[in-house]
BAFI-3210 file (N, C-alpha, C; in Angstrom, 3 decimals, decimal comma, padded with zeros to 6 digits):
// residues 233
n [1|2|3|4|5|6|7|8|9|10|11|12|13|14|15|16|17|18|19|20|21|22|23|24|25|26|27|28|29|30|31|32|33|34|35|36|37|38|39|40|41|42|43|44|45|46|47|48|49|50|51|52|53|54|55|56|57|58|59|60|61|62|63|64|65|66|67|68|69|70|71|72|73|74|75|76|77|78|79|80|81|82|83|84|85|86|87|88|89|90|91|92|93|94|95|96|97|98|99|100|101|102|103|104|105|106|107|108|109|110|111|112|113|114|115|116|117|118|119|120|121|122|123|124|125|126|127|128|129|130|131|132|133|134|135|136|137|138|139|140|141|142|143|144|145|146|147|148|149|150|151|152|153|154|155|156|157|158|159|160|161|162|163|164|165|166|167|168|169|170|171|172|173|174|175|176|177|178|179|180|181|182|183|184|185|186|187|188|189|190|191|192|193|194|195|196|197|198|199|200|201|202|203|204|205|206|207|208|209|210|211|212|213|214|215|216|217|218|219|220|221|222|223|224|225|226|227|228|229|230|231|232|233]
n.u [070,656|070,742|073,237|074,927|074,409|075,495|078,239|078,762|078,397|080,470|082,681|082,304|081,032|078,563|076,182|076,214|078,687|082,259|083,516|083,956|086,050|088,286|091,417|092,508|091,503|093,240|094,911|096,412|098,314|099,927|098,564|096,056|094,021|092,526|089,415|088,940|087,347|085,849|085,542|084,008|081,642|080,926|080,298|077,909|078,197|077,891|078,974|080,927|081,527|083,496|087,083|088,218|086,355|086,553|089,222|089,025|087,269|088,863|090,789|089,199|088,463|090,966|091,490|089,495|090,315|092,695|091,748|091,461|089,327|088,479|087,682|085,019|083,807|084,244|082,775|081,773|084,110|085,275|083,803|084,962|087,445|089,612|090,824|094,115|095,457|093,439|092,633|094,925|095,772|097,920|099,584|102,379|105,814|107,621|110,351|113,713|116,692|120,088|123,200|125,077|123,729|122,173|119,140|116,818|114,721|112,954|111,548|109,388|109,004|106,964|106,573|105,168|106,752|108,780|110,317|111,531|113,774|114,189|116,312|116,066|117,965|118,262|119,589|121,509|123,533|122,474|123,201|122,711|122,510|122,544|122,431|125,018|126,289|126,591|123,582|123,600|125,455|124,307|121,782|121,394|119,772|118,488|115,893|115,200|116,963|116,008|113,609|114,161|114,768|112,515|110,610|112,139|112,513|109,963|109,315|111,379|113,860|116,394|119,114|119,169|118,870|120,224|120,148|119,855|119,559|118,182|117,964|116,838|119,434|119,239|119,533|117,484|114,451|114,804|113,291|110,999|112,216|113,153|110,722|109,627|111,520|111,150|108,610|109,220|111,092|109,560|107,657|109,352|110,186|108,031|108,266|109,797|109,064|106,732|103,104|101,897|103,768|103,661|101,141|101,616|103,222|101,358|099,379|100,799|100,801|102,790|102,883|101,398|101,513|102,100|100,032|099,729|100,204|101,522|099,089|098,201|098,713|096,005|094,637|094,623|094,654|096,194|097,236|096,740|094,235|093,869|092,291|091,890|091,020|087,581|085,970|083,348|083,301]
n.v [121,593|119,069|119,150|119,348|116,876|115,181|115,876|115,095|112,333|111,641|112,242|110,950|108,589|105,949|106,177|103,979|102,828|103,376|103,498|105,548|107,035|105,674|105,081|106,195|104,553|101,612|100,370|097,856|098,478|096,956|094,652|095,341|097,295|100,032|099,608|099,173|101,024|099,246|097,111|098,339|098,818|096,176|095,363|096,617|099,276|101,654|104,459|105,912|107,733|108,537|108,656|110,920|111,650|109,339|109,436|111,696|110,724|108,764|110,381|111,707|109,523|108,794|111,036|110,726|108,352|109,164|110,718|111,420|110,078|108,079|105,458|105,257|105,281|102,808|100,664|101,899|102,623|100,148|099,124|100,069|098,970|096,316|093,038|092,178|089,719|087,795|088,036|087,559|084,886|082,163|079,243|078,489|078,099|075,142|074,972|073,938|072,462|072,457|070,529|072,268|073,867|075,924|077,582|076,858|077,046|075,322|075,859|075,676|077,180|078,277|079,140|079,526|077,200|076,742|075,441|075,994|075,900|077,249|077,967|079,280|080,810|081,547|084,210|085,411|087,273|088,566|087,444|086,180|083,454|081,734|078,631|078,269|080,574|084,166|086,090|088,404|087,900|085,760|086,568|088,764|090,905|093,837|094,064|091,409|090,774|092,430|091,227|089,127|090,404|091,635|090,342|090,508|093,227|094,268|093,525|094,679|093,315|092,850|092,331|090,143|087,473|084,604|083,282|080,480|079,331|077,043|076,301|075,294|075,052|075,927|078,080|079,580|081,522|083,418|085,432|084,079|082,358|084,166|085,199|082,850|082,277|084,478|083,891|081,488|082,368|084,176|082,436|080,836|082,656|082,868|081,149|082,417|085,071|087,505|087,390|089,705|090,562|088,445|088,928|091,259|090,243|088,570|090,358|091,664|089,793|087,858|085,329|083,642|081,407|081,915|080,672|080,912|080,142|079,693|079,393|076,593|075,945|075,787|073,340|074,145|076,904|080,167|080,798|080,662|081,869|083,157|082,995|081,830|084,205|084,619|083,981|084,680|083,552]
n.w [137,352|136,196|134,949|137,165|138,357|136,426|136,503|139,117|138,911|137,149|138,681|141,159|140,638|140,984|143,698|145,298|145,156|145,010|142,587|140,826|141,756|141,009|139,243|135,955|132,909|132,093|129,366|127,547|124,962|123,341|123,050|122,242|119,994|118,116|116,438|112,913|110,195|108,648|110,463|112,429|111,008|110,530|113,088|113,488|114,175|112,611|112,336|111,250|108,516|106,737|106,249|107,447|109,429|110,971|111,911|113,531|115,419|116,659|117,847|119,756|121,357|122,365|123,940|125,839|127,055|128,233|130,268|133,794|135,069|133,354|133,600|134,160|131,699|130,622|129,426|127,159|125,728|125,236|123,152|120,865|120,659|119,880|120,547|119,955|120,051|119,872|117,223|115,869|115,844|115,323|114,249|116,042|115,195|115,943|118,275|118,399|119,894|119,232|119,159|120,126|121,855|120,839|120,058|117,554|114,610|112,095|108,959|106,087|102,911|100,165|096,729|093,668|091,648|093,400|096,289|099,432|102,276|105,463|108,139|111,201|113,573|116,941|119,030|117,356|114,956|112,805|110,384|107,143|105,067|101,940|100,673|101,729|100,902|101,069|101,195|099,748|097,762|096,471|095,457|092,887|092,284|093,740|094,812|095,302|097,373|099,387|099,981|101,742|104,102|104,922|106,816|109,215|109,451|109,892|112,504|113,842|114,407|113,256|113,751|115,451|114,829|113,166|109,912|107,918|104,711|102,329|098,972|095,682|093,572|090,747|089,125|088,005|088,338|090,493|091,682|092,560|094,371|096,314|097,293|098,348|100,328|101,982|103,012|104,382|106,300|107,798|108,890|110,434|112,359|114,060|116,193|118,092|118,602|120,019|120,525|119,570|117,701|115,920|114,954|113,503|111,443|110,274|109,437|107,490|105,492|105,355|106,404|104,898|102,276|098,804|096,469|093,762|090,308|086,979|084,536|082,548|079,025|076,768|074,522|071,054|071,341|071,750|074,196|077,803|078,124|075,756|072,768|069,386|066,887|066,102|063,090|060,856|058,316]
ca.u [070,686|071,189|074,683|075,584|074,316|076,441|079,586|078,865|078,575|081,797|083,701|082,067|080,420|077,279|076,159|076,410|080,081|083,244|084,304|084,275|087,330|089,401|092,327|092,050|091,442|094,530|094,773|097,690|098,226|100,617|097,616|094,785|094,070|091,216|088,799|088,924|086,008|085,152|085,162|082,898|080,433|080,559|079,721|076,708|078,520|078,096|078,940|082,036|081,183|084,702|088,326|088,423|085,524|087,085|090,412|088,575|086,702|089,971|091,374|088,315|088,576|092,251|091,338|088,680|091,123|093,695|091,100|091,697|088,183|088,013|087,167|083,564|083,379|084,899|081,923|081,662|085,383|085,564|083,117|085,789|088,768|089,633|091,980|095,013|095,817|092,343|092,541|096,220|096,163|098,660|100,350|103,775|106,782|108,323|111,741|114,577|118,004|121,123|124,221|125,827|122,874|121,492|117,738|116,575|113,430|112,992|110,271|109,403|108,262|106,633|106,149|105,139|107,326|109,957|110,143|112,780|113,824|114,911|116,656|116,166|118,742|118,158|120,833|122,453|124,061|121,871|123,823|121,792|123,225|121,728|123,288|126,376|126,793|125,874|122,410|123,947|126,162|123,453|120,776|122,016|118,793|118,295|114,555|115,206|117,647|115,148|112,531|114,590|114,886|111,212|110,055|112,924|112,334|108,633|109,314|112,558|114,797|117,284|120,412|118,968|118,737|120,989|119,254|120,496|118,529|118,495|117,104|117,279|120,427|119,063|119,877|116,310|113,386|115,305|112,208|110,175|112,999|113,175|109,401|109,480|112,365|110,474|107,555|109,822|111,712|108,488|107,093|110,314|110,268|106,886|108,627|110,608|108,533|105,506|101,860|101,660|104,652|103,088|100,008|102,176|103,611|100,155|098,729|101,586|100,676|104,048|102,732|100,590|102,258|101,448|099,743|099,501|101,154|101,167|098,077|098,721|098,213|094,908|094,777|093,975|094,653|097,508|097,666|095,803|092,916|093,828|091,797|091,994|089,894|086,454|085,582|082,096|083,499]
ca.v [120,418|117,906|119,263|119,018|115,430|114,544|116,065|114,279|110,941|111,465|112,362|110,063|107,336|105,701|106,415|102,729|102,375|104,428|103,191|106,772|107,573|104,846|105,716|106,165|103,245|101,089|099,515|097,372|098,722|095,910|093,560|095,888|098,382|100,535|098,940|099,895|101,412|098,027|096,337|099,037|098,551|094,770|095,270|097,461|100,596|102,419|105,882|106,544|107,852|108,688|108,526|112,122|111,530|108,246|109,923|112,601|109,877|108,132|111,419|111,914|108,357|108,894|112,054|110,155|107,360|109,871|111,458|110,745|109,258|107,411|104,131|105,320|105,052|101,582|099,890|102,627|102,584|098,779|098,839|100,534|098,358|094,891|092,329|091,792|088,311|086,960|088,092|087,239|083,547|081,446|078,122|078,847|077,116|074,493|075,361|072,825|072,808|071,646|069,983|073,379|074,598|077,030|077,364|077,105|076,626|074,961|076,065|075,542|078,206|077,929|080,179|078,912|075,848|076,749|075,035|076,305|075,616|078,284|077,649|080,523|080,545|082,643|084,758|085,574|088,608|089,086|086,866|085,417|082,714|080,932|077,548|078,502|081,858|085,338|086,350|089,481|087,321|084,815|087,334|089,925|091,998|094,442|093,761|090,046|090,814|093,080|090,320|088,304|091,217|092,219|089,867|091,014|094,675|094,576|093,353|095,375|092,342|092,529|091,872|089,214|086,102|084,109|082,518|079,624|078,958|076,035|076,412|074,534|075,868|075,682|079,285|080,262|081,816|084,061|086,183|083,103|081,876|085,206|085,247|081,644|082,439|085,435|083,145|080,529|083,102|084,705|081,312|080,411|083,645|082,762|080,385|083,209|086,410|087,586|087,281|090,960|090,578|087,496|089,607|092,163|089,437|088,065|091,485|091,960|088,724|087,127|083,966|082,892|081,083|082,306|079,453|081,192|079,582|079,974|078,477|075,829|076,247|074,944|072,891|074,949|078,321|080,800|080,924|080,107|082,450|083,802|082,088|082,285|085,086|083,950|084,583|084,034|082,818]
ca.w [138,214|135,419|134,743|138,425|138,549|135,510|137,056|140,321|138,520|136,563|139,720|142,290|140,231|141,610|145,138|146,027|145,050|144,815|141,407|140,120|142,228|140,556|138,310|134,568|132,276|131,671|128,191|127,030|123,525|122,603|122,872|121,785|119,020|117,735|115,295|111,649|109,750|108,244|111,652|113,077|110,239|110,744|114,440|113,499|114,701|111,372|112,663|110,548|107,103|105,937|107,006|108,251|110,626|111,778|112,617|114,592|116,466|117,386|118,701|120,904|122,233|123,065|124,990|126,912|127,770|129,036|131,361|135,082|135,460|132,145|133,889|134,137|130,313|130,193|128,516|125,894|125,009|124,820|121,890|119,752|120,804|119,585|121,085|118,868|120,148|119,419|115,779|115,294|116,221|114,288|114,790|116,199|114,723|117,068|118,478|118,764|120,444|118,592|120,067|120,714|122,775|120,183|119,731|116,137|114,071|110,678|108,275|104,635|102,194|098,784|095,780|092,331|091,653|094,275|097,680|100,125|103,717|106,208|109,526|111,978|114,787|117,897|119,581|116,256|114,678|111,591|109,195|106,301|104,026|101,021|100,167|102,180|100,398|101,554|100,358|098,838|096,623|095,751|094,719|092,249|092,200|095,062|095,304|095,843|098,668|100,371|100,366|102,864|105,319|105,255|108,098|110,347|109,554|110,415|113,965|114,374|114,976|112,145|114,247|116,558|114,355|112,025|109,049|106,930|103,739|101,326|097,800|094,515|092,873|089,325|088,392|087,452|089,307|091,710|092,326|093,277|095,509|097,341|097,913|099,163|101,521|102,868|103,693|105,312|107,411|108,639|109,647|111,437|113,437|114,975|117,382|119,018|118,830|120,809|119,761|118,860|116,533|114,962|114,325|112,499|110,287|109,625|108,765|106,306|104,522|105,239|106,898|103,942|101,060|097,559|095,721|092,350|089,358|085,603|084,031|081,415|077,686|076,332|073,126|070,041|071,708|071,786|075,583|078,773|077,879|074,452|071,749|068,020|066,535|065,431|061,814|060,403|057,061]
c.u [071,166|072,694|075,435|075,525|075,302|077,872|079,781|079,075|079,970|082,886|083,556|081,511|079,043|077,364|076,473|077,861|080,979|084,121|084,689|085,600|088,518|090,221|091,797|092,198|092,816|094,314|096,174|097,652|099,048|099,717|096,266|095,035|092,647|090,698|088,884|087,487|085,204|084,713|084,033|081,592|079,975|079,913|078,490|076,944|078,841|077,961|080,042|081,721|082,408|085,923|088,573|087,611|086,038|088,317|090,048|087,968|087,806|090,639|090,517|088,387|089,887|092,203|090,507|089,498|092,154|093,079|091,304|090,568|087,603|087,460|085,644|083,001|083,969|084,071|081,787|082,943|085,676|084,868|083,955|087,194|088,644|090,918|092,837|095,277|094,710|092,228|093,854|096,710|096,836|099,455|101,825|104,672|107,470|109,802|112,525|115,902|119,035|122,156|125,028|124,991|122,145|120,046|117,515|115,196|113,581|111,602|110,469|108,530|108,069|106,240|106,289|105,707|108,560|109,551|111,484|112,640|114,685|115,102|116,925|116,821|118,663|119,538|121,907|122,885|123,488|122,474|122,815|122,599|122,228|122,659|124,761|126,994|125,995|124,712|122,655|124,691|125,262|122,425|121,430|121,086|118,520|116,932|114,484|115,917|116,757|114,013|112,904|114,630|113,535|110,647|110,807|112,733|110,998|108,611|110,553|113,522|115,806|118,569|120,292|118,889|119,737|120,087|120,088|119,418|119,075|117,474|117,650|118,193|120,377|119,346|118,719|115,330|113,885|114,209|111,291|110,909|112,998|111,827|109,151|110,328|111,756|109,371|108,126|110,438|110,636|107,844|108,054|110,429|109,134|107,213|109,378|109,967|107,230|104,282|101,559|102,550|104,204|101,916|100,490|102,588|102,393|099,424|099,490|101,516|101,910|103,932|101,920|101,397|101,433|101,271|099,519|100,589|100,644|100,194|098,552|098,076|097,121|095,105|093,992|093,911|096,086|098,072|096,641|094,383|092,809|093,440|092,048|090,806|088,832|086,103|084,325|082,284|084,954]
c.v [119,189|117,949|118,901|117,529|114,687|114,669|115,215|112,806|110,692|111,479|111,306|108,716|107,200|105,968|105,158|102,254|103,566|104,147|104,438|107,372|106,759|105,585|105,574|104,767|102,834|100,093|099,135|097,455|097,737|094,701|094,042|096,993|098,852|099,775|099,814|100,244|100,182|097,185|097,007|098,808|097,107|094,549|096,144|098,786|101,520|103,908|106,638|106,565|107,989|108,619|109,727|112,071|110,436|108,685|110,872|111,818|109,234|109,151|111,689|110,738|108,369|109,938|111,530|109,167|108,038|110,651|110,718|109,813|108,525|106,018|104,114|105,070|103,770|100,834|100,589|102,518|101,184|098,409|099,214|099,930|096,870|094,296|091,839|090,302|087,411|086,943|087,716|085,847|082,859|080,345|078,501|077,715|076,463|074,857|074,154|073,366|071,874|071,198|071,088|074,226|075,779|076,642|077,729|076,573|076,378|075,149|075,979|076,623|077,818|079,168|079,614|077,493|075,747|076,357|075,183|075,956|076,693|077,814|078,950|080,195|081,767|083,040|084,868|087,012|089,206|088,548|085,984|084,774|081,900|079,910|077,791|079,803|082,991|085,655|087,522|088,999|086,402|085,542|088,605|091,133|092,522|094,110|092,359|089,988|091,411|092,175|089,501|089,085|091,752|091,667|090,390|092,505|095,032|094,492|093,957|094,420|091,899|091,876|090,837|087,756|085,842|083,167|081,772|079,056|077,916|076,130|075,512|075,427|075,574|076,915|080,020|080,538|082,447|084,833|085,252|082,554|082,895|085,301|084,026|081,721|083,438|084,751|082,181|081,234|083,643|083,599|080,829|081,374|083,515|081,959|081,185|084,546|086,326|087,492|088,561|091,080|089,569|088,122|090,592|091,401|088,926|089,167|091,883|090,891|087,882|085,678|083,080|082,657|081,441|081,069|079,700|080,540|079,879|078,919|077,837|076,290|075,259|074,517|073,782|076,426|078,843|080,912|080,321|080,598|083,113|082,780|082,671|083,172|084,346|084,718|083,895|083,231|082,366]
c.w [137,448|135,179|136,008|138,703|137,654|136,029|138,296|139,970|137,948|137,632|140,807|141,881|140,836|143,105|145,931|145,997|144,833|143,611|140,648|140,543|141,755|139,509|136,895|133,981|131,748|130,530|127,710|125,504|122,707|122,358|122,347|120,765|118,755|116,513|114,056|111,267|109,337|109,421|112,415|112,340|110,410|112,107|114,603|114,194|113,529|111,662|111,929|109,059|106,220|106,852|107,909|109,539|111,549|112,563|113,750|115,744|117,305|118,311|119,924|121,877|123,008|124,168|126,147|127,732|128,668|130,194|132,685|135,506|134,246|132,410|133,925|132,737|129,754|129,156|127,169|125,077|124,490|123,514|120,680|119,772|120,552|120,146|119,931|118,896|119,635|117,907|115,116|115,641|115,035|114,962|114,843|115,738|115,924|117,084|118,980|119,306|119,816|119,624|120,732|121,665|122,165|119,864|118,254|115,757|112,581|110,080|106,774|104,017|100,739|098,002|094,380|092,398|092,544|095,697|098,383|101,598|104,372|107,649|110,261|113,311|115,693|118,399|118,510|116,090|113,400|110,312|108,460|105,183|103,219|100,369|100,510|101,711|101,015|100,617|099,420|097,614|095,800|094,892|094,182|092,182|093,605|095,649|095,895|097,197|099,749|100,835|101,599|104,170|105,771|106,561|109,313|110,538|110,184|111,936|114,621|115,080|113,916|112,638|115,358|116,128|113,227|111,231|108,013|106,012|102,772|100,200|096,707|093,675|091,374|088,481|087,775|088,577|090,588|092,425|093,106|094,494|096,645|098,050|098,789|100,430|102,497|103,657|104,724|106,518|108,357|109,469|110,728|112,614|114,441|116,225|118,425|119,404|119,617|119,897|118,997|117,630|115,478|114,235|113,263|111,240|109,527|108,877|107,510|105,242|104,349|105,675|105,964|102,676|099,827|096,681|094,232|091,481|087,950|085,093|082,725|080,109|077,302|074,875|072,160|070,336|071,699|073,194|076,509|078,521|076,513|073,384|070,360|067,676|065,735|064,168|061,317|059,130|056,960]
res [x|x|x|x|x|x|x|x|x|x|x|x|x|x|x|x|x|x|x|x|x|x|x|x|x|x|x|x|x|x|x|x|x|x|x|x|x|x|x|x|x|x|x|x|x|x|x|x|x|x|x|x|x|x|x|x|x|x|x|x|x|x|x|x|x|x|x|x|x|x|x|x|x|x|x|x|x|x|x|x|x|x|x|x|x|x|x|x|x|x|x|x|x|x|x|x|x|x|x|x|x|x|x|x|x|x|x|x|x|x|x|x|x|x|x|x|x|x|x|x|x|x|x|x|x|x|x|x|x|x|x|x|x|x|x|x|x|x|x|x|x|x|x|x|x|x|x|x|x|x|x|x|x|x|x|x|x|x|x|x|x|x|x|x|x|x|x|x|x|x|x|x|x|x|x|x|x|x|x|x|x|x|x|x|x|x|x|x|x|x|x|x|x|x|x|x|x|x|x|x|x|x|x|x|x|x|x|x|x|x|x|x|x|x|x|x|x|x|x|x|x|x|x|x|x|x|x|x|x|x|x|x|x]
***
């Protein structure tokens, strides 16, 4: 009898309503995702002991969501889902219009002692220039060139924007310049992309400027933390 009552509830819902006959639960996955193990533990849902058990749990939740009457388990499933937009909030870059009618955004990026400016132009063809030169000609190291394409690659929009960069043409610190340009380009893209794409950039650490710098030399020492060896005599 208990099994029959359970099947009746899953198929018909409560006797006072016909919510059990509704369609399966609809979740917009571009705005939601499953919680991580750390987020489950923070919410006092410490049921995942390792990654293998967590992956099996996600598979079971996906099977429940795909069930025709999954709306009956709405409150249970919502405990394991988090809203992407609420956790991916970021100040969007303002967008301007030039005399030719093109939409563009200006942002500044920093890394160590380098400060750069990137102009992101919408409706482009994927052209990237640094001080009027192609970024492939300006940066000789392949890793530095790849830094500029990382924000566009994450959101799959490589051929949709033109980027014009301005840096201090002093001939030193190319690695710092590339990291600063990556930060400026990612910030400039926030004025054109969706909130879910901004969340991807934020999760990749591209919207946060790196404030680290070389610590100064202390008087009477060999370096920032290297002291002279102590001798008792």
